[in-house]
FIDO-557001 format. One record per residue (C-alpha): residue in three letters; x, y, z. Coordinates in steps of 0.1 Angstrom, whole numbers, plus 5000, padded with zeros to 4 digits. Example, Ala and Ser with C-alpha at 12.3 -4.5 7.8 and 13.67 -1.06 7.14 Angstrom:
2
<r><type>ALA</type><u>5123</u><v>4955</v><w>5078</w></r>
<r><type>SER</type><u>5137</u><v>4989</v><w>5071</w></r>
This chain:
146
<r><type>MET</type><u>1351</u><v>1963</v><w>3103</w></r>
<r><type>ALA</type><u>1359</u><v>1980</v><w>3135</w></r>
<r><type>SER</type><u>1393</u><v>1981</v><w>3148</w></r>
<r><type>ASP</type><u>1403</u><v>1963</v><w>3182</w></r>
<r><type>THR</type><u>1405</u><v>1998</v><w>3198</w></r>
<r><type>GLU</type><u>1371</u><v>2007</v><w>3185</w></r>
<r><type>ASP</type><u>1356</u><v>1973</v><w>3199</w></r>
<r><type>ILE</type><u>1372</u><v>1982</v><w>3234</w></r>
<r><type>ALA</type><u>1358</u><v>2017</v><w>3233</w></r>
<r><type>GLU</type><u>1324</u><v>2005</v><w>3225</w></r>
<r><type>GLN</type><u>1325</u><v>1978</v><w>3251</w></r>
<r><type>LEU</type><u>1338</u><v>2003</v><w>3277</w></r>
<r><type>ARG</type><u>1311</u><v>2029</v><w>3268</w></r>
<r><type>GLN</type><u>1283</u><v>2003</v><w>3272</w></r>
<r><type>ALA</type><u>1297</u><v>1988</v><w>3304</w></r>
<r><type>VAL</type><u>1302</u><v>2022</v><w>3320</w></r>
<r><type>GLY</type><u>1267</u><v>2034</v><w>3309</w></r>
<r><type>ARG</type><u>1253</u><v>2002</v><w>3325</w></r>
<r><type>LEU</type><u>1270</u><v>2007</v><w>3357</w></r>
<r><type>VAL</type><u>1260</u><v>2044</v><w>3360</w></r>
<r><type>ARG</type><u>1224</u><v>2034</v><w>3351</w></r>
<r><type>THR</type><u>1223</u><v>2005</v><w>3376</w></r>
<r><type>THR</type><u>1239</u><v>2025</v><w>3403</w></r>
<r><type>ARG</type><u>1213</u><v>2053</v><w>3399</w></r>
<r><type>ALA</type><u>1185</u><v>2028</v><w>3399</w></r>
<r><type>HIS</type><u>1195</u><v>2009</v><w>3430</w></r>
<r><type>ALA</type><u>1214</u><v>2034</v><w>3452</w></r>
<r><type>ASP</type><u>1192</u><v>2058</v><w>3472</w></r>
<r><type>THR</type><u>1205</u><v>2089</v><w>3454</w></r>
<r><type>LEU</type><u>1193</u><v>2123</v><w>3442</w></r>
<r><type>PRO</type><u>1178</u><v>2128</v><w>3407</w></r>
<r><type>HIS</type><u>1207</u><v>2130</v><w>3381</w></r>
<r><type>THR</type><u>1197</u><v>2166</v><w>3373</w></r>
<r><type>HIS</type><u>1199</u><v>2176</v><w>3409</w></r>
<r><type>ALA</type><u>1233</u><v>2157</v><w>3416</w></r>
<r><type>GLU</type><u>1249</u><v>2171</v><w>3385</w></r>
<r><type>THR</type><u>1239</u><v>2207</v><w>3391</w></r>
<r><type>LEU</type><u>1250</u><v>2206</v><w>3427</w></r>
<r><type>GLY</type><u>1283</u><v>2189</v><w>3417</w></r>
<r><type>TYR</type><u>1289</u><v>2218</v><w>3393</w></r>
<r><type>LEU</type><u>1283</u><v>2244</v><w>3420</w></r>
<r><type>SER</type><u>1305</u><v>2225</v><w>3444</w></r>
<r><type>ARG</type><u>1334</u><v>2224</v><w>3422</w></r>
<r><type>LEU</type><u>1330</u><v>2257</v><w>3403</w></r>
<r><type>GLY</type><u>1313</u><v>2280</v><w>3428</w></r>
<r><type>PRO</type><u>1282</u><v>2303</v><w>3423</w></r>
<r><type>ARG</type><u>1271</u><v>2304</v><w>3386</w></r>
<r><type>THR</type><u>1241</u><v>2320</v><w>3367</w></r>
<r><type>ILE</type><u>1213</u><v>2299</v><w>3353</w></r>
<r><type>ALA</type><u>1227</u><v>2305</v><w>3319</w></r>
<r><type>GLU</type><u>1260</u><v>2292</v><w>3329</w></r>
<r><type>LEU</type><u>1245</u><v>2261</v><w>3345</w></r>
<r><type>ALA</type><u>1225</u><v>2254</v><w>3316</w></r>
<r><type>ALA</type><u>1256</u><v>2257</v><w>3292</w></r>
<r><type>LEU</type><u>1275</u><v>2233</v><w>3316</w></r>
<r><type>ARG</type><u>1249</u><v>2208</v><w>3316</w></r>
<r><type>ARG</type><u>1239</u><v>2213</v><w>3280</w></r>
<r><type>VAL</type><u>1204</u><v>2219</v><w>3286</w></r>
<r><type>ARG</type><u>1179</u><v>2248</v><w>3278</w></r>
<r><type>HIS</type><u>1176</u><v>2278</v><w>3301</w></r>
<r><type>GLN</type><u>1140</u><v>2270</v><w>3309</w></r>
<r><type>SER</type><u>1149</u><v>2234</v><w>3320</w></r>
<r><type>MET</type><u>1178</u><v>2247</v><w>3342</w></r>
<r><type>SER</type><u>1155</u><v>2272</v><w>3357</w></r>
<r><type>ARG</type><u>1131</u><v>2244</v><w>3367</w></r>
<r><type>THR</type><u>1160</u><v>2224</v><w>3382</w></r>
<r><type>VAL</type><u>1172</u><v>2254</v><w>3402</w></r>
<r><type>GLY</type><u>1137</u><v>2260</v><w>3414</w></r>
<r><type>GLU</type><u>1134</u><v>2225</v><w>3427</w></r>
<r><type>LEU</type><u>1168</u><v>2228</v><w>3444</w></r>
<r><type>GLU</type><u>1159</u><v>2260</v><w>3460</w></r>
<r><type>ALA</type><u>1127</u><v>2246</v><w>3473</w></r>
<r><type>LEU</type><u>1147</u><v>2218</v><w>3489</w></r>
<r><type>GLY</type><u>1170</u><v>2244</v><w>3504</w></r>
<r><type>PHE</type><u>1200</u><v>2230</v><w>3485</w></r>
<r><type>VAL</type><u>1207</u><v>2262</v><w>3466</w></r>
<r><type>SER</type><u>1200</u><v>2299</v><w>3472</w></r>
<r><type>ARG</type><u>1200</u><v>2331</v><w>3449</w></r>
<r><type>ALA</type><u>1223</u><v>2360</v><w>3453</w></r>
<r><type>ALA</type><u>1226</u><v>2392</v><w>3434</w></r>
<r><type>ASN</type><u>1249</u><v>2392</v><w>3404</w></r>
<r><type>GLU</type><u>1271</u><v>2422</v><w>3408</w></r>
<r><type>ALA</type><u>1283</u><v>2418</v><w>3371</w></r>
<r><type>ASP</type><u>1247</u><v>2417</v><w>3356</w></r>
<r><type>ALA</type><u>1217</u><v>2429</v><w>3377</w></r>
<r><type>ARG</type><u>1193</u><v>2411</v><w>3353</w></r>
<r><type>SER</type><u>1203</u><v>2377</v><w>3367</w></r>
<r><type>PHE</type><u>1212</u><v>2360</v><w>3399</w></r>
<r><type>MET</type><u>1241</u><v>2340</v><w>3410</w></r>
<r><type>ILE</type><u>1231</u><v>2304</v><w>3422</w></r>
<r><type>GLU</type><u>1250</u><v>2293</v><w>3452</w></r>
<r><type>LEU</type><u>1253</u><v>2259</v><w>3469</w></r>
<r><type>THR</type><u>1240</u><v>2261</v><w>3506</w></r>
<r><type>PRO</type><u>1253</u><v>2239</v><w>3534</w></r>
<r><type>ALA</type><u>1222</u><v>2217</v><w>3530</w></r>
<r><type>GLY</type><u>1231</u><v>2212</v><w>3494</w></r>
<r><type>ALA</type><u>1267</u><v>2205</v><w>3501</w></r>
<r><type>SER</type><u>1255</u><v>2179</v><w>3526</w></r>
<r><type>ALA</type><u>1228</u><v>2163</v><w>3502</w></r>
<r><type>LEU</type><u>1255</u><v>2161</v><w>3475</w></r>
<r><type>GLU</type><u>1280</u><v>2143</v><w>3499</w></r>
<r><type>THR</type><u>1252</u><v>2121</v><w>3511</w></r>
<r><type>ASP</type><u>1244</u><v>2111</v><w>3474</w></r>
<r><type>ARG</type><u>1280</u><v>2104</v><w>3466</w></r>
<r><type>ALA</type><u>1284</u><v>2082</v><w>3496</w></r>
<r><type>ALA</type><u>1252</u><v>2062</v><w>3487</w></r>
<r><type>ARG</type><u>1266</u><v>2056</v><w>3452</w></r>
<r><type>ARG</type><u>1301</u><v>2047</v><w>3467</w></r>
<r><type>ARG</type><u>1287</u><v>2023</v><w>3491</w></r>
<r><type>TRP</type><u>1264</u><v>2006</v><w>3466</w></r>
<r><type>VAL</type><u>1294</u><v>2002</v><w>3441</w></r>
<r><type>ALA</type><u>1316</u><v>1990</v><w>3469</w></r>
<r><type>ALA</type><u>1292</u><v>1964</v><w>3479</w></r>
<r><type>ARG</type><u>1289</u><v>1952</v><w>3443</w></r>
<r><type>ILE</type><u>1328</u><v>1950</v><w>3441</w></r>
<r><type>ALA</type><u>1331</u><v>1931</v><w>3473</w></r>
<r><type>GLY</type><u>1302</u><v>1907</v><w>3467</w></r>
<r><type>ARG</type><u>1307</u><v>1899</v><w>3429</w></r>
<r><type>LEU</type><u>1345</u><v>1902</v><w>3422</w></r>
<r><type>THR</type><u>1374</u><v>1879</v><w>3432</w></r>
<r><type>PRO</type><u>1403</u><v>1895</v><w>3452</w></r>
<r><type>GLN</type><u>1423</u><v>1893</v><w>3418</w></r>
<r><type>GLU</type><u>1395</u><v>1909</v><w>3399</w></r>
<r><type>GLN</type><u>1395</u><v>1937</v><w>3427</w></r>
<r><type>ARG</type><u>1431</u><v>1943</v><w>3423</w></r>
<r><type>LEU</type><u>1427</u><v>1945</v><w>3385</w></r>
<r><type>LEU</type><u>1398</u><v>1969</v><w>3388</w></r>
<r><type>ALA</type><u>1418</u><v>1991</v><w>3413</w></r>
<r><type>ARG</type><u>1440</u><v>2000</v><w>3383</w></r>
<r><type>VAL</type><u>1411</u><v>2011</v><w>3361</w></r>
<r><type>PRO</type><u>1405</u><v>2046</v><w>3374</w></r>
<r><type>ALA</type><u>1440</u><v>2057</v><w>3366</w></r>
<r><type>LEU</type><u>1436</u><v>2044</v><w>3331</w></r>
<r><type>LEU</type><u>1403</u><v>2062</v><w>3326</w></r>
<r><type>ASP</type><u>1418</u><v>2093</v><w>3341</w></r>
<r><type>ARG</type><u>1445</u><v>2091</v><w>3312</w></r>
<r><type>LEU</type><u>1418</u><v>2089</v><w>3286</w></r>
<r><type>SER</type><u>1397</u><v>2118</v><w>3298</w></r>
<r><type>ASP</type><u>1406</u><v>2154</v><w>3298</w></r>
<r><type>ASP</type><u>1401</u><v>2177</v><w>3329</w></r>
<r><type>ALA</type><u>1374</u><v>2196</v><w>3316</w></r>
<r><type>GLY</type><u>1352</u><v>2165</v><w>3314</w></r>
<r><type>ARG</type><u>1356</u><v>2159</v><w>3350</w></r>
<r><type>ALA</type><u>1337</u><v>2189</v><w>3364</w></r>
<r><type>GLY</type><u>1304</u><v>2171</v><w>3366</w></r>
<r><type>ALA</type><u>1287</u><v>2152</v><w>3396</w></r>
């Protein structure tokens, strides 16, 4: 039989997953692969395709495709890699930074509307305490994504 903390952990995992999926489905946002990649570049600065693939835990080929899509949209650019002439550094462009902020704002607005429309003032006050608790559960390394 699962412990109380394991039950809470499972309920939390499922609820957060549902919220993320619902937000992605209803908010006018970038594809997840694009938003996550742009988020890494925004936080960490220029990276090689190999580094981005490792961060996102995908194959190099998949990341090359994502970077190609982002480059075609004007959201990233390639620059020479002074440390390794065989690869390029992928950089966030001003258009990419703007697209990322627009994406984040759309998700924020959608979730804010759900909070305002579905939760009582008391529930909203309770929910306001949750982010600090979740931050205590996560380590800083896991917060580098989109």
